[in-house]
C-alpha positions as CSV (number, residue, x, y, z in Angstrom):
1,X,-0.1,0.0,-0.2
2,X,1.6,3.8,-1.2
3,X,1.8,5.8,1.9
4,X,0.6,9.3,1.4
5,X,2.7,12.0,0.1
6,X,2.3,13.6,3.8
7,X,3.2,10.9,5.9
8,X,6.5,10.3,3.7
9,X,7.2,14.2,4.7
10,X,6.1,13.5,8.6
11,X,8.3,10.4,9.0
12,X,11.5,11.6,6.6
13,X,11.3,15.4,9.6
14,X,10.5,13.5,12.3
15,X,11.5,9.7,12.1
16,X,11.1,8.9,15.8
17,X,7.5,9.1,15.0
18,X,7.8,6.3,12.7
19,X,6.0,3.8,15.3
20,X,3.2,6.3,15.0
21,X,2.5,6.3,11.1
22,X,-0.4,3.5,11.5
23,X,-2.1,4.8,13.8
24,X,-2.3,8.2,12.1
25,X,-3.5,6.9,8.8
26,X,-5.9,5.3,10.8
27,X,-7.2,8.5,12.3
28,X,-7.3,10.3,8.7
29,X,-9.2,7.2,8.2
30,X,-11.6,8.2,10.5
31,X,-11.7,11.7,10.3
32,X,-12.2,11.5,6.6
33,X,-15.2,8.7,6.9
34,X,-17.0,10.9,9.0
35,X,-16.7,13.8,7.2
36,X,-17.9,11.8,4.0
37,X,-21.3,11.1,6.1
38,X,-21.8,14.8,7.5
39,X,-20.6,14.1,10.8
40,X,-18.0,16.6,12.8
41,X,-15.4,16.3,15.2
42,X,-15.3,17.5,18.7
43,X,-12.0,18.3,20.4
44,X,-10.7,19.0,23.5
45,X,-7.6,19.1,26.1
46,X,-5.9,21.0,29.0
47,X,-3.4,23.5,28.7
48,X,-1.1,23.1,26.0
49,X,-3.8,20.5,24.7
50,X,-6.1,23.0,24.6
51,X,-4.4,25.5,22.7
52,X,-3.7,22.9,20.3
53,X,-7.3,22.0,19.9
54,X,-8.0,25.5,19.5
55,X,-5.4,24.9,16.5
56,X,-6.6,22.3,14.9
57,X,-10.2,23.7,14.7
58,X,-8.8,26.7,12.9
59,X,-6.9,24.7,10.4
60,X,-10.0,22.7,9.8
61,X,-12.6,25.6,9.0
62,X,-11.3,27.8,6.8
63,X,-8.5,27.1,4.1
64,X,-5.1,26.2,5.8
65,X,-2.5,25.3,2.9
66,X,-4.4,27.1,0.4
67,X,-7.6,28.9,-0.3
68,X,-11.0,26.6,-0.4
69,X,-13.2,28.6,-2.9
70,X,-17.0,27.9,-2.1
71,X,-19.1,25.9,-5.0
72,X,-20.2,27.6,-8.1
73,X,-24.1,27.0,-7.4
74,X,-23.3,28.5,-3.7
75,X,-21.7,31.5,-5.0
76,X,-24.6,31.8,-7.7
77,X,-26.8,31.4,-4.9
78,X,-25.8,34.1,-3.2
79,X,-25.5,36.4,-5.6
80,X,-28.7,35.8,-6.9
81,X,-30.5,36.6,-3.3
82,X,-27.7,40.4,-2.7
83,X,-26.9,41.1,-6.2
84,X,-25.1,44.9,-4.4
85,X,-22.5,41.9,-1.9
86,X,-23.1,38.7,-2.9
87,X,-19.6,38.6,-4.6
88,X,-18.1,40.1,-1.3
89,X,-20.2,37.2,0.2
90,X,-18.7,34.2,-2.1
91,X,-15.1,35.9,-2.4
92,X,-14.9,35.9,1.4
93,X,-16.0,32.1,2.2
94,X,-14.2,29.5,1.9
95,X,-15.0,25.4,2.5
96,X,-14.8,24.0,6.2
97,X,-14.5,20.6,7.3
98,X,-16.8,21.4,10.6
99,X,-15.2,21.1,14.2
100,X,-15.2,22.4,17.2
101,X,-13.3,22.7,20.2
102,X,-14.5,21.9,23.3
103,X,-12.5,24.2,25.3
104,X,-13.8,27.8,23.2
105,X,-17.1,28.2,25.5
106,X,-15.8,30.0,28.6
107,X,-19.4,31.1,29.8
108,X,-20.7,27.8,29.5
109,X,-17.8,26.5,31.2
110,X,-17.7,28.4,33.5
111,X,-21.4,27.9,34.3
112,X,-20.9,24.0,34.5
113,X,-17.4,24.1,37.0
114,X,-19.9,26.2,39.2
115,X,-23.1,24.4,39.1
116,X,-22.0,21.2,38.4
117,X,-18.5,19.3,37.9
118,X,-15.4,20.7,36.7
119,X,-14.4,17.5,35.3
120,X,-17.6,16.9,33.0
121,X,-17.3,20.1,31.4
122,X,-16.1,18.0,28.0
123,X,-19.0,15.2,28.3
124,X,-21.5,17.6,28.8
125,X,-20.2,19.1,25.6
126,X,-20.3,16.0,23.7
127,X,-23.8,14.9,24.9
128,X,-25.0,17.8,23.7
129,X,-23.1,18.4,20.3
130,X,-23.0,14.6,19.5
131,X,-24.2,12.9,17.0
132,X,-23.4,8.9,16.1
133,X,-21.0,9.2,13.4
134,X,-19.3,12.3,14.8
135,X,-16.0,11.9,16.4
136,X,-14.3,12.9,19.7
137,X,-10.6,14.0,19.0
138,X,-9.1,13.7,22.3
139,X,-5.3,15.3,23.6
140,X,-4.1,14.4,26.8
141,X,-0.1,13.9,27.7
142,X,-0.7,11.3,30.4
143,X,-3.8,9.8,28.9
144,X,-5.4,9.9,32.1
145,X,-7.1,14.0,32.2
146,X,-10.3,13.2,34.1
147,X,-12.6,16.1,31.8
148,X,-10.9,14.5,28.5
149,X,-11.7,10.7,30.2
150,X,-15.0,11.6,30.9
151,X,-15.7,13.2,26.9
152,X,-14.7,9.5,25.7
153,X,-16.6,7.5,27.4
154,X,-19.9,9.8,26.8
155,X,-18.9,9.5,23.4
156,X,-18.7,5.8,23.1
157,X,-21.7,5.4,25.1
158,X,-23.4,7.8,22.4
159,X,-21.7,5.9,19.6
160,X,-19.2,8.6,18.4
161,X,-15.8,7.4,16.8
162,X,-12.9,8.2,19.4
163,X,-9.3,8.9,18.6
164,X,-6.5,9.7,21.4
165,X,-3.5,11.8,20.8
166,X,-1.3,11.3,23.5
167,X,2.4,9.8,25.1
168,X,4.4,6.5,25.3
169,X,2.2,5.3,28.1
170,X,-1.5,5.8,26.3
171,X,-3.1,5.7,30.3
172,X,-6.9,5.3,30.2
173,X,-7.4,6.4,27.0
174,X,-6.3,2.8,25.5
175,X,-9.2,1.2,26.6
176,X,-11.7,4.3,25.1
177,X,-9.9,5.1,21.8
178,X,-11.1,3.5,18.5
179,X,-7.8,4.9,17.3
180,X,-4.2,5.9,20.1
181,X,-1.8,8.3,18.5
182,X,1.3,7.1,21.5
183,X,4.3,9.1,20.6
184,X,7.3,7.8,22.3
185,X,8.3,10.1,24.5
186,X,7.1,10.2,28.6
187,X,7.9,14.0,29.5
188,X,4.8,16.4,28.1
189,X,6.9,19.1,26.3
190,X,8.5,16.7,23.9
191,X,4.8,14.6,23.7
192,X,3.4,18.1,23.0
193,X,6.4,18.7,20.5
194,X,5.2,15.8,18.5
195,X,1.4,16.6,18.5
196,X,2.0,19.8,16.6
197,X,3.3,17.9,13.3
198,X,1.0,15.1,13.9
199,X,-1.9,17.1,14.1
200,X,-0.8,19.2,11.1
201,X,-0.5,16.0,8.8
202,X,-3.7,14.8,10.2
203,X,-5.3,18.6,8.6
204,X,-3.2,18.9,5.5
205,X,-4.5,15.1,4.4
206,X,-7.6,16.2,4.9
207,X,-7.8,19.3,3.0
208,X,-6.2,17.5,0.5
209,X,-9.4,15.1,0.4
210,X,-12.0,17.4,0.5
211,X,-10.5,20.8,-1.5
212,X,-8.4,18.9,-4.1
213,X,-6.6,21.5,-6.2
214,X,-8.0,22.4,-9.7
215,X,-6.0,19.9,-12.4
């Protein structure tokens, strides 16, 4: 089986991730299948992994490596409905892969942390947003972050697919993730430094899959 060129580039630059390559490709296949069926991606983590959650969503919801013009029929609809500025709207919209960072809702999070339980704030959002066929991507360097673990448990109960990005051991995420990417490090900075090129590779492959450049 031919390896995706993006994966080849990833492994050439980070040969220490060779043992993760199969899991990364499985993660790509899982997210791709969800998007093909009209699903979405829910992402969560803490600290640096919370920032990574935001980063991932930013790459998926707009053009990453290149612009993603909207389809001609949608452009024409905007032009027909809004002759004065439909062209502007069409020119400044881009194709999006639906993704939600569960760390991005401070009012909801603060209320839920105060009123209910801090370690259930991501699980509550999975319960509210999630539909069968969606994917939850949890980032935890230990694999044991309680709020991420609870989110993955709720996802499994609701029929969502689950992906974990973690460190060498994998922790509790090992038993909760359909796909788990364990980078071969134990130190949090080392793990997070490898998570970034992995999720960049995933985002590039997804962009190329759903928004191919014209021949």
